[in-house]
C-alpha positions in Angstrom: -1.7 23.6 19.5 -3.7 24.6 22.7 -6.5 26.9 22.5 -6.3 27.9 26.2 -3.8 30.0 27.9 -3.6 27.7 30.9 -1.3 25.0 29.9 -1.0 23.5 33.4 -2.8 20.3 32.3 0.5 19.4 30.4 2.3 19.2 33.7 0.4 16.1 34.9 -1.2 12.9 33.5 -5.0 12.8 33.4 -5.0 9.2 34.9 -3.1 10.2 38.0 -4.6 12.2 40.9 -2.8 15.0 42.6 -2.0 12.7 45.6 -0.3 10.3 43.2 -3.2 7.7 43.2 -4.7 6.1 40.1 -7.6 8.1 38.5 -9.7 5.3 37.0 -11.1 5.9 33.6 -14.7 4.9 32.9 -15.1 5.7 29.1 -18.6 5.9 27.6 -19.3 3.1 25.2 -18.5 4.7 21.7 -20.6 4.4 18.6 -20.7 6.1 15.2 -19.1 6.0 11.8 -15.5 5.7 12.7 -16.2 3.2 15.5 -18.1 1.1 13.1 -15.0 0.8 10.7 -12.6 0.4 13.6 -14.7 -2.5 14.6 -14.4 -4.0 11.2 -10.6 -3.5 11.0 -10.3 -5.0 14.6 -12.2 -8.1 13.6 -9.9 -8.6 10.6 -6.8 -8.0 12.7 -7.9 -10.3 15.6 -8.8 -13.0 13.2 -5.4 -12.6 11.4 -3.6 -12.6 14.8 -5.2 -15.8 16.0 -5.1 -17.6 12.7 -1.5 -16.7 11.5 0.3 -19.4 13.6 -2.2 -22.0 12.5 -2.1 -21.3 8.7 0.4 -23.2 6.7 1.5 -22.6 3.0 3.8 -25.3 1.5 4.0 -26.9 4.9 5.3 -23.8 6.5 3.7 -21.9 9.4 2.7 -18.5 8.2 4.4 -16.6 11.1 6.9 -18.3 13.4 9.5 -16.9 15.7 11.1 -19.8 17.2 14.2 -18.2 18.9 15.3 -21.4 20.7 15.4 -23.6 17.7 16.5 -20.6 15.5 13.6 -21.1 13.1 11.7 -18.1 11.7 8.8 -18.0 9.2 7.6 -14.7 7.9 4.7 -15.0 5.5 5.5 -18.8 5.2 9.0 -18.0 3.9 11.6 -19.7 6.2 14.4 -17.6 7.5 17.5 -19.0 9.2 20.2 -17.3 11.4 22.1 -16.9 8.2 19.3 -14.7 6.9 19.3 -12.5 9.9 20.3 -9.5 7.9 17.0 -9.8 6.0 15.0 -9.6 9.2 17.0 -6.7 10.5 16.4 -4.9 7.1 12.6 -5.8 7.5 12.5 -4.3 11.0 14.3 -1.1 9.8 11.7 -0.8 7.0 8.9 -1.3 9.6 10.4 1.6 11.7 10.7 3.9 8.7 7.2 3.0 7.6 5.7 3.8 11.0 7.8 7.1 11.1 6.5 8.1 7.7 2.9 7.2 8.6 3.1 9.1 11.9 4.6 12.3 10.0 1.7 12.2 7.9 -1.2 10.8 9.8 -0.1 11.1 13.4 -0.9 8.3 15.8 -3.4 6.6 13.6 -1.5 3.3 14.2 -2.3 3.4 17.9 -6.0 3.9 17.4 -6.6 1.5 14.6 -3.9 -1.2 14.4 -2.0 -1.5 17.7 -2.8 -4.9 19.3 -2.9 -3.1 22.7 -5.9 -0.9 21.7 -7.6 -3.6 19.8 -7.6 -6.1 22.5 -8.5 -3.5 25.3 -11.2 -1.7 23.4 -12.7 -4.3 21.1 -12.5 -7.4 23.5 -12.1 -6.5 27.1 -14.0 -3.3 27.3 -16.9 -5.0 25.4 -17.0 -7.8 28.0 -17.0 -5.0 30.6 -19.8 -3.2 29.0 -21.8 -6.4 28.7 -21.4 -7.2 32.3 -21.3 -3.8 34.2 -23.1 -1.6 31.8 -22.0 1.7 30.4 -20.0 4.6 32.0 -22.6 5.7 34.5 -23.3 2.1 35.6 -19.6 1.3 35.9 -19.0 4.4 38.0 -22.0 3.5 40.2 -20.8 -0.1 40.6 -17.3 1.1 41.6 -18.6 3.3 44.4 -21.1 0.6 45.4 -20.5 -1.5 48.6 -19.2 -5.1 48.1 -22.6 -6.8 48.2 -23.6 -10.0 46.5 -24.5 -8.1 43.2 -21.1 -6.3 42.9 -19.2 -9.5 43.8 -21.0 -11.5 41.3 -20.4 -9.1 38.5 -16.8 -8.5 39.3 -15.9 -12.2 39.7 -17.6 -13.1 36.5 -15.8 -10.3 34.7 -12.5 -11.3 36.0 -13.1 -14.9 35.2 -13.8 -14.1 31.6 -10.8 -11.8 31.5 -8.7 -14.6 32.7 -10.0 -17.1 30.1 -9.5 -14.6 27.3 -5.9 -13.9 28.6 -5.3 -17.6 28.7 -6.4 -18.0 25.1 -4.2 -15.0 24.1 -1.2 -16.6 25.8 -1.7 -19.8 23.9 -1.9 -18.0 20.7 1.2 -16.0 21.7 3.0 -19.2 22.5 2.2 -20.8 19.1 4.2 -18.0 17.5 7.3 -19.0 19.4 7.2 -22.9 19.6 5.0 -23.5 16.5 1.4 -24.4 16.4 2.1 -28.1 15.9 3.9 -28.2 19.2 1.2 -26.4 21.0 -1.4 -28.6 19.8 0.7 -31.6 20.7 1.2 -30.3 24.3 -2.5 -29.6 24.6 -3.4 -33.2 23.5 -0.8 -34.7 25.8 -2.3 -32.7 28.8 -0.7 -30.3 31.3 0.8 -33.1 33.4 3.2 -34.1 30.6 4.3 -30.6 29.9 4.5 -28.7 33.2 7.2 -26.3 32.1 5.1 -25.2 29.2 2.1 -24.8 31.5 4.2 -22.5 33.8 5.2 -20.3 30.8 1.5 -20.2 29.8 0.4 -19.1 33.2 3.2 -16.4 33.4 2.1 -15.0 30.0 -1.6 -15.2 31.1 -0.8 -13.3 34.2 1.0 -10.6 32.2 -1.8 -10.2 29.7 -4.4 -10.2 32.6 -2.5 -7.6 34.5 -2.3 -5.3 31.4 -5.9 -5.6 30.2 -7.6 -5.8 33.8 -5.6 -3.1 35.7 -2.8 -1.4 33.8 -5.0 -0.6 30.6 -4.4 2.8 29.2 -1.3 3.3 31.2 0.5 1.1 28.7 0.0 3.8 26.1 0.5 6.8 28.5 3.5 5.5 30.5 5.1 2.4 29.1 4.9 2.9 25.3 7.6 5.2 23.9 5.6 5.9 20.7 3.5 8.6 22.4 6.7 10.6 23.2 8.1 9.8 19.8 5.2 11.6 18.2 6.2 14.7 19.8 9.4 14.7 17.6 7.7 13.5 14.5 4.6 15.5 14.4 4.5 19.1 12.9 1.8 21.5 11.8 1.2 19.6 8.6 0.6 16.2 10.3 -3.1 15.0 10.3 -4.4 14.2 13.7 -7.7 13.9 15.6 -8.0 17.7 16.3 -10.6 20.0 17.7 -11.4 23.0 15.5 -10.9 25.7 18.1 -11.6 28.6 15.7 -15.1 27.2 15.1 -15.6 25.8 18.6 -14.4 28.7 20.7 -15.9 31.6 18.5 -15.2 35.1 19.7 -16.4 34.8 23.3 -15.6 31.1 23.9 -17.6 28.0 24.2 -20.8 27.8 26.3 -23.7 25.7 27.3 -26.6 25.6 24.8 -29.5 27.7 25.9 -33.0 27.6 24.5 -33.8 30.2 21.8 -30.2 31.6 22.0 -28.6 33.2 19.0 -25.1 31.9 19.4 -23.9 33.9 16.4 -25.1 37.1 18.0 -23.5 36.3 21.3 -20.3 35.3 19.6 -20.2 31.8 21.1 -18.5 29.0 19.3 -20.1 25.8 18.2 -18.8 23.8 21.2 -21.7 23.6 23.7 -19.3 22.4 26.4 -21.2 19.2 26.9 -17.9 17.2 27.8 -19.1 14.1 25.9 -15.8 14.1 24.0 -14.1 13.8 27.5 -16.6 11.1 28.7 -16.0 8.8 25.8 -12.1 9.2 25.7 -10.4 5.9 26.7 -7.4 7.8 28.1 -9.5 10.4 30.0 -8.2 13.5 28.2 -9.9 16.6 26.9 -9.2 16.8 23.1 -10.0 20.5 23.2 -6.8 21.1 25.0 -5.0 20.2 21.7 -2.5 17.5 20.8 -1.5 15.4 23.9 0.8 12.4 24.4 -2.2 10.4 25.9 -4.2 10.8 22.7 -4.2 7.5 20.8 -6.3 8.8 17.9 -9.1 6.3 18.4 -11.7 8.7 16.9 -14.2 8.1 19.7 -14.4 11.8 20.4 -15.1 12.4 16.6 -18.1 10.1 16.7 -19.4 11.5 19.8 -19.1 15.1 18.8 -20.6 14.5 15.5 -23.7 12.9 17.2 -24.0 15.9 19.5 -23.8 18.4 16.5 -26.4 16.5 14.7 -28.7 16.7 17.7 -28.3 20.4 18.1 -28.5 21.1 14.2 -24.9 22.3 13.8 -22.4 21.1 11.2 -20.4 18.0 11.9 -16.6 18.0 11.9 -15.9 20.2 15.1 -13.6 17.4 16.0 -12.1 15.7 13.0 -9.0 14.5 11.2 -7.0 17.7 10.4 -3.7 19.4 10.7 -2.9 22.4 12.7 -2.4 24.3 9.5 -5.7 23.1 8.2 -7.6 24.4 11.2 -5.6 27.7 11.6 -5.1 28.6 7.9 -7.3 26.4 6.0 -4.5 24.8 4.1 -4.7 21.4 2.6 -2.0 18.6 3.1 1.0 18.9 1.0 4.1 16.8 0.7 7.0 18.6 2.4 10.8 17.9 2.3 10.7 15.6 5.3 7.9 13.4 3.9 9.7 13.1 0.6 13.0 12.2 2.4 11.3 9.5 4.5 9.5 8.2 1.4 12.8 8.1 -0.7 14.5 6.1 2.2 11.5 3.7 2.4 11.5 3.1 -1.3 15.2 2.4 -1.4 15.0 0.0 1.5 12.0 -1.9 -0.1 13.9 -2.3 -3.4 16.9 -3.6 -1.5 14.9 -6.1 0.5 13.0 -7.3 -2.6 16.4 -7.8 -4.5 17.9 -9.7 -1.5 14.8 -11.9 -1.3 15.0 -12.8 -5.0 18.7 -13.5 -4.7 18.1 -15.7 -1.6 18.6 -19.4 -2.5 16.6 -22.3 -1.2 19.7 -24.1 -0.1 22.7 -22.5 1.6 26.1 -24.2 1.4 29.1 -23.3 3.5 32.5 -25.0 3.0 35.4 -24.1 5.2 39.0 -25.4 5.6 39.4 -27.3 8.7 41.1 -25.0 11.2 44.8 -25.8 12.0 45.1 -28.2 9.0 47.7 -27.7 6.3 47.5 -29.2 2.9 48.8 -32.8 2.2 50.8 -33.9 -0.8 49.7 -37.4 -2.0 50.9 -39.6 -4.8 51.0 -38.5 -8.4 51.5 -34.7 -7.2 48.0 -34.5 -5.8 47.4 -31.8 -3.2 44.7 -32.5 -0.7 42.9 -30.1 1.7 40.4 -31.2 4.3 37.1 -29.1 4.9 34.0 -29.1 6.9 30.7 -28.4 5.1 27.2 -27.2 6.3 24.1 -27.5 4.2 20.9 -25.8 5.0 17.6 -26.8 3.4 15.3 -23.7 3.7 12.4 -25.3 1.8 9.6 -27.6 2.9 10.7 -30.4 0.6 13.4 -33.0 1.0 16.4 -32.6 -1.4 17.7 -35.9 -2.5 20.9 -37.3 -4.1 23.1 -34.4 -3.2 26.7 -34.4 -4.6 29.5 -31.9 -4.7 31.5 -31.1 -7.8 34.5 -28.7 -8.4 33.5 -25.9 -10.9 36.6 -23.8 -11.1 39.3 -26.5 -11.1 39.8 -30.0 -12.3 39.8 -32.2 -9.2 37.9 -34.7 -6.9 35.7 -34.0 -4.0 35.5 -37.0 -1.5 32.9 -36.9 1.3 33.5 -38.8 4.5 30.9 -41.5 5.0 28.9 -41.2 1.8 29.0 -39.9 -1.8 25.5 -38.8 -2.0 22.8 -38.2 0.6 19.4 -36.6 1.3 18.8 -33.3 3.1 15.5 -33.2 5.0 13.1 -30.2 4.7 14.0 -27.3 6.9 17.1 -29.1 8.3 20.8 -28.6 8.6 23.4 -31.2 7.8 27.1 -31.0 8.3 30.1 -33.2 7.6 33.7 -33.4 6.4 35.1 -33.8 2.9 38.5 -33.7 1.0 39.2 -31.7 -2.1 42.1 -33.1 -4.2 43.8 -31.1 -7.1 46.8 -31.9 -9.2 49.7 -29.6 -8.6 49.9 -28.5 -12.1 46.3 -27.2 -11.7 47.2 -24.7 -9.1 48.8 -21.3 -9.9 49.3 -19.9 -6.4 49.8 -21.0 -2.9 46.3 -19.9 -1.9 43.5 -20.0 -4.5 39.8 -19.4 -4.5 38.0 -22.4 -5.7 34.3 -22.7 -6.6 32.1 -25.7 -5.5 28.8 -26.7 -6.9 26.1 -28.6 -4.9 23.9 -30.7 -7.1 20.6 -32.6 -6.5 19.8 -35.4 -9.0 22.5 -33.9 -11.3 21.0 -30.3 -11.2 23.0 -27.4 -9.8 21.2 -26.0 -6.7 23.8 -23.8 -5.1 27.4 -22.7 -5.5 30.0 -21.6 -2.8 33.5 -20.6 -2.6 36.4 -21.4 -0.3 40.2 -21.3 -0.2 42.5 -24.0 -1.3 46.3 -24.2 -0.1 49.2 -25.6 -2.0 52.9 -25.3 -2.1 54.4 -21.8 -2.1 57.3 -22.7 -4.4 55.2 -24.1 -7.2 54.3 -22.1 -10.3 
């Protein structure tokens, strides 16, 4: 909710000038309670992001999304294209979770967890502060002539940005081709893997462009989440919000004057120092109310608390709060929408957990060979020919594999071998014949159950159709 009658600020983006040119944002270096804990969270997430493709559990990469080879590992659990429904269900759960989180806590994901924010604010901007200084120094450097000092600082910053972007691209590639292949390509050198080097440079260029130039425009222009929050948020959602009732008072905000009795003059606690604007990484004024550019990074909360402490006023002029909390003083309560999203999320989580427990380590598919009818052999034996596929989803080899009929009396004959080994995370296919006595069949088309055994132990079952003579009963 806006505290001003003038809503014209909503008709334009703060990072675009009236003539359409880019309004560059030079945010003040943040500090304070929330920034400290955001830094801790960022360290953890950055470490997790970099380490995830290099961590292995039971021989499986912790996270792997190898689309080309159709291999996926999520939390070291291998998934195959046959498990795609589980991945889709997981993505739906993720969307519902973010939706529920947004309904309750607004855009806290953007400010605390989003990789774009973490890399920009906790890596690239820190490098920029180290080389170019804080807000005032950066603005001065931007207006400065291109002398040796400016060229040196800019080139050094851009060089470090490129190196960091190249490292991110390598980590990003490890998620898609596996860390083993990446380390192998690195050891072999770029001349042996020119195609991989080209992809690396392309990804490096993308990351370099985003974090060097495009920056907050990703959140403002490219990311749909900012627009989605307009649909999801309501007066009960908790956001980074300005307490306009306290800040504006009866006569509005105003500069702090010596020996002034602000209570007597009716002025609010906001002293109009504009530090909340100076520290904002997207260049907005939080006092205008909820805006799509706000990523809930809490920088304005820390800065405002520091100012309030200096002028001996209570903290919390800008804080985590809902519109109802500011306007009416009401606390957060679960409404029907939150309960509905929560119910859907719980149901989906139960469904995913159930399917994961039902998921087998080995998947077997046996299908009749297309276009082939049954064959009648000696001694009234009916034979059908099949193709089979076995998928080993584990990180261990499975040895001495055999097939046996479970539902009928009969024989299974494999073409080429009677028993064999299925390597870890591998797929094996072949051909087999199933033979059943005519008197063992009741219909012209029957469902038969086949067991897959390893060292005599049943590891998987599958069903298929068996054709026989129509006239037989």
